[in-house]
C-alpha positions in Angstrom: -68.8 -8.7 -20.3 -71.2 -9.5 -23.2 -70.2 -12.5 -25.5 -69.9 -11.8 -29.2 -72.0 -14.0 -31.3 -70.7 -15.3 -34.7 -72.8 -14.1 -37.8 -73.8 -16.6 -40.3 -71.0 -15.3 -42.8 -68.3 -15.8 -40.2 -69.6 -19.3 -39.7 -69.7 -20.3 -43.2 -66.2 -18.9 -43.4 -64.9 -21.1 -40.8 -66.6 -24.2 -42.4 -65.0 -23.6 -45.6 -61.7 -23.3 -43.9 -62.3 -26.7 -42.1 -63.3 -28.2 -45.5 -60.1 -26.9 -46.9 -58.0 -28.4 -44.2 -59.6 -31.7 -44.5 -58.9 -31.7 -48.3 -55.4 -31.0 -47.6 -55.2 -34.4 -45.8 -55.7 -33.4 -42.0 -57.7 -35.4 -39.8 -61.0 -34.4 -38.3 -59.4 -34.4 -35.0 -56.8 -32.1 -36.0 -59.2 -29.7 -37.6 -61.3 -29.7 -34.3 -58.2 -29.0 -32.4 -57.2 -25.9 -34.6 -60.7 -24.5 -34.2 -60.8 -25.1 -30.6 -57.6 -23.1 -30.4 -59.3 -20.4 -32.2 -62.3 -20.3 -30.0 -60.9 -20.5 -26.4 -59.4 -17.6 -24.5 -55.6 -17.4 -24.7 -55.1 -18.5 -21.2 -56.8 -21.8 -21.6 -55.2 -22.8 -24.9 -51.8 -23.8 -23.1 -53.7 -25.9 -20.4 -55.3 -28.1 -23.1 -53.4 -31.4 -23.8 -52.6 -32.0 -27.4 -51.5 -35.4 -27.0 -53.6 -37.9 -29.0 
């Protein structure tokens, strides 16, 4: 199955969302965790440890 590539508009939208989360006081680690959760397939999300 061919992977879907993100277009520039999608990337900019995600970066702006990350900036908003950082401005709300979340840490860089929390923002990264949130985006990994979005990018990974649903079967792998539960297997990732969220312990800091």
